[in-house]
C-alpha positions as CSV (number, residue, x, y, z in Angstrom):
1,M,11.9,20.1,6.0
2,N,12.4,18.1,9.2
3,C,15.6,16.2,9.8
4,R,15.0,12.5,10.1
5,Q,17.8,12.2,12.6
6,C,17.2,14.9,15.1
7,G,13.8,16.3,14.0
8,A,15.1,19.9,13.6
9,A,13.2,22.1,11.1
10,N,15.2,23.2,8.0
11,R,14.7,25.2,4.9
12,R,13.1,23.2,2.1
13,E,16.1,23.7,-0.2
14,A,18.6,22.7,2.5
15,K,20.7,19.6,1.8
16,F,22.1,19.1,5.3
17,C,20.5,19.7,8.7
18,S,21.5,23.0,10.3
19,M,21.5,21.3,13.8
20,C,23.2,17.9,13.3
21,G,24.6,18.1,9.8
22,S,22.9,14.9,8.6
23,P,21.8,14.7,4.9
24,L,18.2,15.7,4.5
25,A,15.6,13.6,2.6
26,N,15.7,15.8,-0.5
27,S,19.5,15.9,-0.8
28,G,19.8,12.8,-2.9
29,Y,22.5,11.6,-0.5
30,D,22.6,8.9,2.1
31,A,25.4,8.8,4.6
32,P,27.3,5.4,4.8
33,G,25.6,3.1,7.3
34,S,22.5,5.3,7.6
35,P,19.4,3.1,8.3
36,A,16.9,2.4,5.5
37,P,13.6,4.3,5.7
38,R,11.1,2.6,7.9
39,S,8.7,2.0,4.9
40,N,11.5,0.0,3.2
41,R,12.1,-2.1,6.3
42,R,8.4,-3.0,6.4
43,I,8.5,-4.0,2.7
44,Y,11.5,-6.3,3.3
45,L,9.9,-7.8,6.4
46,G,6.7,-8.5,4.4
47,I,8.7,-10.1,1.6
48,G,10.5,-12.3,4.1
49,I,7.3,-13.5,5.8
50,F,5.7,-14.2,2.4
51,V,8.7,-16.3,1.3
52,V,8.6,-18.3,4.5
53,L,4.9,-18.9,4.2
54,A,5.2,-19.8,0.5
55,V,7.9,-22.4,1.3
56,G,5.9,-23.9,4.1
57,V,2.7,-24.2,1.9
58,Y,4.7,-25.7,-1.0
59,T,6.3,-28.3,1.3
60,F,3.0,-29.3,2.8
61,M,1.2,-29.5,-0.5
62,D,4.1,-31.4,-2.1
63,Q,3.6,-34.1,0.6
64,L,-0.2,-34.0,0.5
65,L,-0.3,-34.3,-3.3
66,R,2.7,-36.5,-3.7
67,T,2.5,-38.9,-6.7
68,Y,2.0,-42.5,-5.6
69,H,4.0,-45.5,-6.8
70,P,1.5,-47.4,-9.1
71,V,1.0,-50.2,-6.6
72,I,0.6,-47.9,-3.6
73,D,-1.9,-45.8,-5.6
74,G,-4.3,-48.8,-5.6
75,Q,-3.9,-49.4,-1.9
76,P,-6.6,-48.7,0.6
77,T,-6.6,-45.5,2.7
78,V,-6.6,-46.6,6.4
79,A,-5.9,-43.4,8.3
80,M,-6.2,-39.6,8.3
81,T,-3.4,-37.6,6.6
82,S,-0.6,-36.7,9.0
83,V,2.9,-35.3,9.1
84,Y,5.5,-37.8,10.4
85,E,7.9,-36.6,13.0
86,N,11.5,-36.0,11.9
87,H,13.0,-38.8,14.0
88,K,13.8,-42.5,13.4
89,I,11.0,-45.0,13.8
90,S,12.5,-48.5,13.7
91,S,10.5,-51.4,12.3
92,T,8.9,-53.7,14.9
93,P,9.0,-57.5,14.3
94,V,5.5,-58.9,14.6
95,Q,3.8,-62.3,13.9
96,A,1.5,-62.7,10.9
97,A,-1.0,-65.6,10.5
98,M,-2.7,-67.6,7.8
99,K,-6.4,-66.9,7.4
100,E,-8.7,-68.1,4.6
101,G,-5.7,-68.6,2.4
102,F,-4.3,-65.1,3.0
103,I,-1.4,-63.8,5.1
104,S,-3.2,-61.8,7.7
105,L,-2.2,-59.1,10.2
106,P,-4.3,-56.8,12.4
107,L,-4.4,-53.3,11.0
108,K,-4.1,-51.8,14.5
109,V,-0.6,-53.3,14.9
110,V,0.6,-51.2,11.9
111,L,-1.2,-48.1,13.1
112,E,0.4,-48.5,16.5
113,H,4.0,-49.2,15.5
114,R,4.0,-47.2,12.2
115,I,6.2,-49.7,10.5
116,V,6.3,-53.5,11.1
117,R,8.2,-56.5,9.7
118,F,6.9,-60.1,9.5
119,S,7.6,-63.4,7.8
120,D,5.6,-65.8,5.7
121,P,3.8,-67.8,8.4
122,Q,4.5,-71.0,6.5
123,G,8.1,-70.1,5.8
124,I,7.8,-70.7,2.0
125,Q,9.1,-67.2,1.1
126,P,12.3,-66.4,2.9
127,V,12.2,-62.7,2.3
128,P,10.2,-60.9,5.0
129,I,7.3,-58.5,4.4
130,L,6.9,-55.0,5.8
131,A,3.9,-52.8,6.3
132,Y,3.5,-49.0,7.0
133,V,1.1,-46.2,6.5
134,T,2.1,-43.2,4.3
135,P,1.6,-39.6,5.5
136,Q,-1.4,-39.5,3.2
137,G,-3.0,-42.5,5.1
138,K,-2.3,-45.1,2.4
139,L,-1.5,-48.7,3.6
140,V,1.8,-50.0,2.1
141,T,2.7,-53.7,2.1
142,A,6.1,-54.5,0.5
143,M,8.8,-57.1,0.3
144,S,11.3,-56.1,2.9
145,K,14.5,-56.3,1.0
146,S,16.8,-54.0,-1.0
147,E,18.6,-56.3,-3.4
148,N,21.4,-53.9,-4.0
149,C,22.8,-54.2,-0.4
150,G,20.9,-57.2,0.8
151,S,19.2,-55.4,3.7
152,T,15.9,-56.7,4.9
153,D,15.3,-54.0,7.5
154,F,14.1,-50.5,7.1
155,Y,13.0,-47.5,9.2
156,L,10.9,-44.4,8.8
157,N,12.2,-40.8,9.3
158,G,10.1,-37.8,8.3
159,N,8.3,-38.7,5.1
160,N,10.9,-41.2,3.9
161,I,11.7,-44.9,4.3
162,H,15.4,-45.6,4.9
163,C,17.5,-48.7,4.4
164,A,18.8,-49.8,7.8
165,S,22.1,-51.0,6.3
166,C,23.2,-48.3,3.8
167,P,22.5,-44.6,3.1
168,S,19.6,-45.3,0.6
169,Y,16.2,-43.8,1.3
170,W,13.0,-43.1,-0.6
171,N,9.8,-41.1,-0.3
172,M,7.2,-43.3,1.4
173,S,4.5,-42.6,-1.1
174,S,6.3,-42.3,-4.5
175,L,9.4,-44.4,-3.6
176,E,11.4,-41.7,-5.4
177,A,15.1,-42.3,-4.5
178,Y,17.1,-39.6,-2.7
179,A,20.4,-41.5,-2.6
180,C,21.6,-44.6,-4.4
181,C,19.5,-47.7,-5.1
182,Q,17.1,-46.1,-7.5
183,R,15.3,-49.3,-8.2
184,Y,15.9,-51.4,-5.1
185,Y,13.4,-49.9,-2.7
186,P,11.1,-52.3,-0.7
187,D,9.0,-53.7,-3.6
188,P,5.3,-52.9,-3.0
189,I,2.8,-55.8,-3.2
190,P,-1.0,-55.4,-3.2
191,S,-3.1,-56.0,-0.1
192,T,-6.6,-55.4,1.2
193,V,-8.2,-54.6,4.5
194,V,-11.1,-56.8,5.6
195,N,-12.7,-56.4,9.1
196,D,-9.7,-54.4,10.3
197,E,-7.3,-57.1,9.1
198,I,-4.6,-56.7,6.4
199,R,-4.8,-59.5,3.9
200,I,-2.1,-60.3,1.4
201,A,-2.5,-63.0,-1.2
202,T,0.1,-65.7,-0.7
203,A,0.8,-65.8,-4.4
204,N,1.9,-62.1,-4.4
205,V,4.5,-63.0,-1.7
206,R,5.6,-66.4,-2.8
207,N,5.9,-65.6,-6.5
208,W,8.0,-62.5,-5.8
209,Q,11.4,-62.6,-7.4
210,S,14.5,-60.4,-7.0
211,R,14.8,-57.5,-9.4
212,L,18.5,-58.1,-9.9
């Protein structure tokens, strides 16, 4: 029986090393503070790595397979899936136009700025409109207002859209609330993409009414 502390050879029935006095492996006794066997350390390390990987895979799949808001579910996919950076992306004010009876905006403007805010070109609907692309590549167009606090400005951070005036924020795809304002996220409205232009029916914008 070799001592695991000093390596000295001992009789099989010995309980303590004759050289250094440490408990031997067959003694059934571990001195306080003695290191765990190397095989146990490997097991613990393996478990730790597995847990980290499992959490990472779960987080990725949770975002990839996120349930969409019903209106967002019907929206066109305009980009590859991506992971948004964990930093604030403020909305960029842009100019929309009227084209063939639709409110129109170049898709490349949204892809470039990530989130944009614009007004009804004819000024009939006073509430602005916003557009962004989800991490899954879905185009979202919505009325840019949270009726609860009155804010008309929002920003992106990570996989969420945040109110610029209060602590409320929601998942970009499902609009699941993570703070207050459960119902008063930017209200999605349908849109299409034709020849790389976003088109929103004017009726969807001008007939919109507050949810309060």
